[in-house]
N, C-alpha and C positions, 0 to 999 in steps of 0.2 A: 466156802470155798472162795478166795480171794485170787480173781483174775488180773494180773497186770499186763497194761501195753505196752509196749515199748516203741514209741514213734521216734524215727530219727529223718530229720530234714536234711536231704545231702546238697543237690545243687539247686532243682528248683521244684517245690510241688504246685501243683496247678490244679487250684478247682474252681467251679464256677458257682458263682450266688446271685440270683433275681433277687433283688429287693425292691418290695414294693411301700414306699415311705409314705408315712402319716400325713405328710404334709407339710413338719414342720421344720425339717432339713433339706426336703429336695422333694421337687413335684413328683406326683404319683407316676408320670410316664418315664421316670428316670430308671435305667436298668445300669447295674453296677457287673462287672467282671472282675474278682479279686485273685491277686494272686499274692502268694509268699515267696519271699527268697529269702534263703541263710547261707551265709559262707561256712562251712564246714571247716574249722581250723583246728580240730581236735581238743586238745586240753588247753587251748588258750584262752584267756580270759575275756570278759563279754565285751570289754572296750574294743578287744580285736574283731568283733563280730557286727555285721551290718544286718539288720534284721529291719523289714520293713513290710507296709501292705502296699503293694500296686495296684490302683484301681482305676480301671478303665471305663469312663463315664462316657455314657453313649445316650444321645436322646432321638434315636432314631434319624437322624439326618444323613448319616452315610453308611451302607451295609459294605460299601468297598473296601478290601484288605487288598494292598499291592505288598511287593517284596522289598520295596524300598520307599524311604519317607523322605520328607524334609520338615525338620522340627527345629521348634524353638521352645523358650520358656518365660512364664512370669511368676511372680508372686502375690501380688494384690492389685486393686483396680486402676492404681495410678499408671500400672504398664498395661491394661487392658488394649486401650486404645491401638499401642504399637503394633502388638499381636495381630489385632484385628486387620491392620493395613497391610501389615507383613502378608496374611492371609490372603486380603484382597486382592493383592498385587498379583501374588503367585497363581491365583485362579484367574486373573485377565492375562495371563502368559498362555494359559492353556495346560500347565502342570497335570501330568497324568498320576502323579505318585500320591500317597495320603500325607496330608497335612496335620500336623500333629503338635499340639501344644502339652509342655507339663506346666502344672499349676502345684501350687501346695492347698491345703483345707482352708488358707487364711482367705482365699478369694471367695468370696461372699456367693451365695446360692443362685442368685441372677446374673451375675458375671459366670459363672459356671454354667449356667444353660444358653448364655450366648456365644460362650467358647465352644459346647456342644453342637451349636448353629452353624459356626462359621468353619471350625475345623472337622476333619474327618475322625481324629480320634484325642481324645482330653484325658492325660494322664494325673491323677492325684498323686503326687509323692512328695517325699521327705529330702529336707536338707541333708548333704553328708556330713557328719562332723564326727571328730573335730576337726577344724581346719585353722591351726595357727598363723598359718601364713596368709591366709585370705582374710583382709581387715578393712578393706574398703567399705562404703556406705553399702548396704545390703549384702554382706558377707554370705550369709545363708543361704538367701536365694542364688547368689551366682554358682555357687557348688552344685545346683540342679543340673546345670550344663554337664556334669560329668555321668547323670542316670542315664544321659542319651545313649551311654553304652550298654545299659539294660533293657534299649527297648526291643519289640520282637520283629525286627526286621533285618534282612541282610545286609544292608547298606543305608547310612542315613547321611542326610546334608543338613547341617546344622546353621543356623542363622539367629542372629542375635535378634530381639524383637524390636530394633530400633533400627530396621533395615527394611527395604522395599524392593521387589524384582521390576525392572522394567522389560527383559526379556525373559524367555523360559531357561529354568536352570536343569532340566530334565537331563540334557546332554551331559555336562560336567558330573551329574549324579552317576548316571550310569557308564559312564566312560573313564573315571578316576578310581583311586583305590585308598584307602585310609595309608597314611593321613597325607590329604591333599589340602593346600591352604594358600593365600596368598600371602606374599612377604608384607610384613608389616611397612608401612609408610614411614616411618620414623626410626623403625629398628631393623636394620638392614639383615642382622644374623637371627631375626625372629619371623614366625609367621604369624599373623593376626587370628588371634582365637576368637573373633566374631563370625565367622564363616568357615566351614571346615567339613570334609567328609570322613565319616569314620565307619568300619564296621563293626558292631556290638557284638560283645562276649562276655559273658560273666567273669571269667578268670579277668580278663584286662579291666574290668570295673573294679574287681577286688584288688587287684594289682595298684589302681589308681586310687582307690580309698586309703588302701594303709601307705601308699608313698604321702597321701596328704594328711594323713594321721601323725606322719613323722616328721614332716617339714617345718622349718621353723621361718618367723620371717626375716626378711633380710634387709640389710642397712640400704637404704635409699630407695626402696621401693616402695609403690604405690599400693600394695596390698591387694591388687588385681588376681584375677587367676590366670591369665594369658604367661606370666614367666613360669608358672605351675605348669602350664600345658607343654610348653617349648622344652622344660626339662625331661616331662615325660616321652616327649616325641621330638628329641634332637635330631637335626639333620642326620640324616643315612651313615655319612663320612665320619661322624662322632658317637654314633650310638654304642653306649654302654651296656654292660650285663642288667643293669637294674632299670634300663628304658623299658616302657610298655611299648612301645615301637619307635617309629622314627617319621620324620617329615619327608615323605618320597617325590611328591608332585607339588610343583610351584602354579598356581592359578593364575592366568595374567589380569593385567591390569583393570579389564573392563569389570571385573566381579572384585564386589566388596568395594567400592570406590565410596571414600571419606567424602561427606558433602563440604569440609572445609576446604579441601584441594580439588573441588569440581572445576574444570573449565568449561566455562560459557559455552564456547563455541563448539565444544566437544559434546554437550549436552544436548543442545539444540541438534546437534547431527545424528543423535541417537547412538552414540558410541560405547555408554554404559549399559553393562546388564544387571547391575544393582547397586543400591546407594545406601551408603551407611552414616546413618545421622549421629556419629559416634561423639563422645566426650560429655564434658558438664556432670559427671556424677554428681550427686545431691542437689543439683540445681534444677530448675525449671523451667528448661529451655528446649527439650524437645519438640517437634512441629505439632504434638498436641497439648503443650502445658502453656500455662498463662505467659512465658517468657520466650515466645517462639519468635518474636520479631526482635530480639535483640541479637546485637553481634554476637556470635558464640560458635564454637567448635562443633555444636548439636547441628547448625544450620550453615552457616557462613559468616566470616569476617567480612567480606566481598563489601565493596561501598556500591558495588552492582545491584540497584534495586531490582531490575530485571532478573538478576541470577536468584536474588534471595525468594523472589516472588514465584519464580518458577519452579524451585526446592520446594517449595510450601505447597504449589499448585500438584505436584505429583505425588506428596503425601497426602495430601486431601482427596485426589481423585482415586487413591487406593485405598483410604479409609470408608470413603461413602460408595464404594463398588460393591460393598458385601448387602446383601437383603435378609433380615431376622423377623420376626413375628412382631406386630403391633405391641405387644405388649413389653416387648425389651427394646423398641425404637429409641426410647428416651435415652438409653446408653450411650447410642451413637451420637454422642456430643463430645468436644473437647474444649478445654479453656484458653484455646488459643483466639486471640482477639481477629485473626485473619480468617477464621473459620466462614464469618458470615460473608464474605465475597469471596472467598476462595474456596475452589473443589467441591463446589456444592451442585453442580448440573448433572 
C-alpha cells in the first residue's frame, strides 16, 4: 500500500529546530530557529514565488522579545562596524525595543557570533531577486531592506547601518505609523529611504517583491532602492491602486541628519537625534574605513577640522560602546587612521 502525503504551504509554516553544530559551521552554543515562508500564488510559475529559510540566530545574549524593533542590515564584514556602532549608539540612548540585524550567510561565522552578542536578534536572510531596477554597488544586499516587512514585529524602525543615534528613537517608533520618514534633503518630493517606520505584513512584502520583479531601470537613475520605495509608498495624496501604502508622516529634521549637511553649532548644542554618514557608494570613506579623513559626503566636506573630528568622535564612541567576549575583541577594530586617537576612551 502506498500512502501519499500532500503538504501545502499557505502563508507561513512555522517550525522550530535546535541544531547542535559539529563546530565547523557554527559554535556549539548556537541555536537556530527556522522559518519557512512561501507565497501561495496558485498556478503561477516558480519565478513568481518567494521561498526562503529565515533563520533566527541566537547566542543566548538576549532572551527578551518586544512587540516593536529597530532594525538594520548588512551583508559582509566590510559593513559590520557600521552595524555595531548603530547598535552601540541605540543602547547608549536606553532604547527598550529589540535591536535587530538582518544578514546573509556570506557574513563569516565569527562576525555572526559578534552580531549575536551585540544585537537582540540576528536574522539570516536572502536577497530579494530579481531586481532589474536596483543596479547600484551591492544591489543584492540593498534588497534585504525589503525583508523588514517580514520581520515578526508589530512595528519596525528601519535604520541604515551607516547611522548612529544621539537620542532615543523609542518615541517616534511608538507614536508614528507606516510609513513615516524624513523628507530627503536633496529631493523635496521624496522621503529618504535610510530611515523609516514600517508595519510588517507578509502580503505587503509579497506585493513589494512582485513590484520589484516587474520594475525596470529608469533613465538617469542611480540604481538605488529609494526611488522604488517612494513609488511603492507615494504621498497619500497621489496614492494609486498599485501602491503598497503611502507616506503618511514626515519626521522632523533632527532625525536622519546627513553628516554632510550638519551645522557645527547645532551639533554642539545637541540638536540632532541621529546622524547619517550617507553617500560614497563603492568608496572607502565611511567613518570606519581607510578614507575616513578625506573630504566626503560620508563624513563632511567642511574645512572646519573641529567638525570632522567631532563627527568621527561621535561615531567612534558609539562603536566602542559595545562589549564582546575576549575572543571576538579583535573584530572591534576599524581601518580609519583616526581610531588610534579618537573615540577610544
